[in-house]
C-alpha positions as CSV (number, residue, x, y, z in Angstrom):
1,M,-36.3,0.2,-19.6
2,G,-35.5,1.7,-22.9
3,P,-32.7,0.6,-25.3
4,K,-30.5,3.6,-24.4
5,K,-30.7,2.8,-20.7
6,R,-29.9,-0.8,-21.3
7,V,-26.8,0.1,-23.3
8,L,-25.7,2.5,-20.6
9,L,-26.3,-0.1,-17.9
10,L,-24.3,-2.7,-19.9
11,I,-21.4,-0.3,-20.4
12,F,-21.4,0.7,-16.7
13,S,-21.5,-3.0,-15.7
14,I,-18.6,-3.9,-17.9
15,A,-16.6,-0.9,-16.7
16,F,-17.3,-1.8,-13.1
17,A,-16.2,-5.4,-13.6
18,V,-13.0,-4.5,-15.4
19,S,-12.1,-1.9,-12.7
20,A,-12.9,-4.2,-9.8
21,A,-10.7,-7.0,-11.4
22,G,-7.8,-4.5,-11.7
23,C,-7.9,-3.2,-8.1
24,E,-5.5,-5.7,-6.6
25,T,-3.1,-5.3,-9.6
26,T,-3.3,-1.5,-9.3
27,A,-2.6,-1.6,-5.5
28,R,0.4,-3.9,-6.1
29,I,1.8,-1.6,-8.7
30,D,1.2,1.4,-6.5
31,R,2.9,-0.5,-3.5
32,N,5.9,-1.3,-5.6
33,A,6.2,2.2,-7.0
34,T,6.0,4.0,-3.6
35,S,7.5,1.6,-1.1
36,S,10.0,-1.2,-0.5
37,F,10.4,-4.0,2.1
38,T,13.4,-5.9,3.3
39,P,12.9,-8.8,5.7
40,Y,15.8,-10.1,7.8
41,P,16.5,-13.6,9.0
42,D,16.2,-12.6,12.7
43,G,12.5,-11.6,12.2
44,S,13.1,-7.9,11.9
45,F,12.4,-5.8,8.7
46,R,13.0,-2.5,7.1
47,F,10.1,-0.8,5.3
48,R,10.4,2.4,3.3
49,A,7.3,4.3,2.1
50,E,6.6,7.6,0.4
51,M,5.2,10.6,2.1
52,S,3.7,13.0,-0.5
53,L,0.5,14.8,-1.3
54,A,-1.0,11.4,-2.1
55,Y,0.3,9.9,1.1
56,P,0.5,12.9,3.5
57,D,1.9,13.2,7.0
58,N,-1.4,12.6,8.8
59,D,-3.6,9.7,10.0
60,L,-4.9,8.9,6.5
61,G,-1.4,8.8,5.0
62,E,-0.1,6.7,7.8
63,K,-3.0,4.3,7.4
64,A,-2.1,4.0,3.7
65,R,1.5,3.3,4.5
66,M,0.5,0.6,7.1
67,T,-1.8,-0.9,4.4
68,Q,1.2,-1.1,2.1
69,L,3.3,-2.7,4.8
70,Q,0.7,-5.3,5.5
71,S,0.6,-6.0,1.7
72,W,4.4,-6.6,1.7
73,L,4.1,-8.8,4.9
74,D,1.4,-10.9,3.3
75,S,3.1,-11.3,0.0
76,D,6.4,-12.3,1.6
77,G,4.6,-14.6,4.1
78,V,6.3,-13.0,7.2
79,C,5.0,-11.8,10.6
80,A,1.9,-14.1,10.6
81,R,1.4,-13.3,14.3
82,G,1.7,-9.6,13.8
83,Y,4.5,-7.0,14.0
84,E,5.7,-4.0,15.9
85,I,7.3,-0.9,14.6
86,T,10.4,-0.1,16.5
87,S,11.4,3.1,14.8
88,R,10.1,5.6,12.3
89,R,12.2,8.3,10.6
90,V,11.2,10.8,8.0
91,V,13.9,11.6,5.4
92,P,13.2,14.5,3.0
93,T,14.1,13.5,-0.6
94,Y,12.9,16.2,-3.0
95,G,10.2,18.9,-3.0
96,L,7.1,17.8,-1.2
97,V,8.2,14.2,-1.2
98,S,9.9,12.4,1.7
99,D,10.7,8.8,2.6
100,V,9.4,7.4,5.8
101,N,11.8,4.7,7.0
102,Y,10.4,2.1,9.5
103,Q,12.2,-0.6,11.4
104,G,10.1,-3.3,12.8
105,R,10.0,-6.9,14.0
106,C,7.7,-9.8,13.9
107,V,5.8,-10.8,17.0
108,R,7.0,-14.3,18.1
């Protein structure tokens, strides 16, 4: 392997390591910017997430919102046995962005 290829490989390796280390932080920042979570003492919760071009109204967008919800549940240490969504309501906010408001409860 020539010196140019070694340098490129080193640069790529460093870039990959830095980006991999920042993934969780980036996901947490994204979660905090595009959703909110409120747990209640009775085991229920409210979860609000954004529906937009980045998180559309389709299966992929819903999967991303449920991943955000699971991140909130994990970080708050609630619903260890799982949860169920009891209601889902889309509320237009501005332009192509809407809020999706979920009500749910922890499985007991």
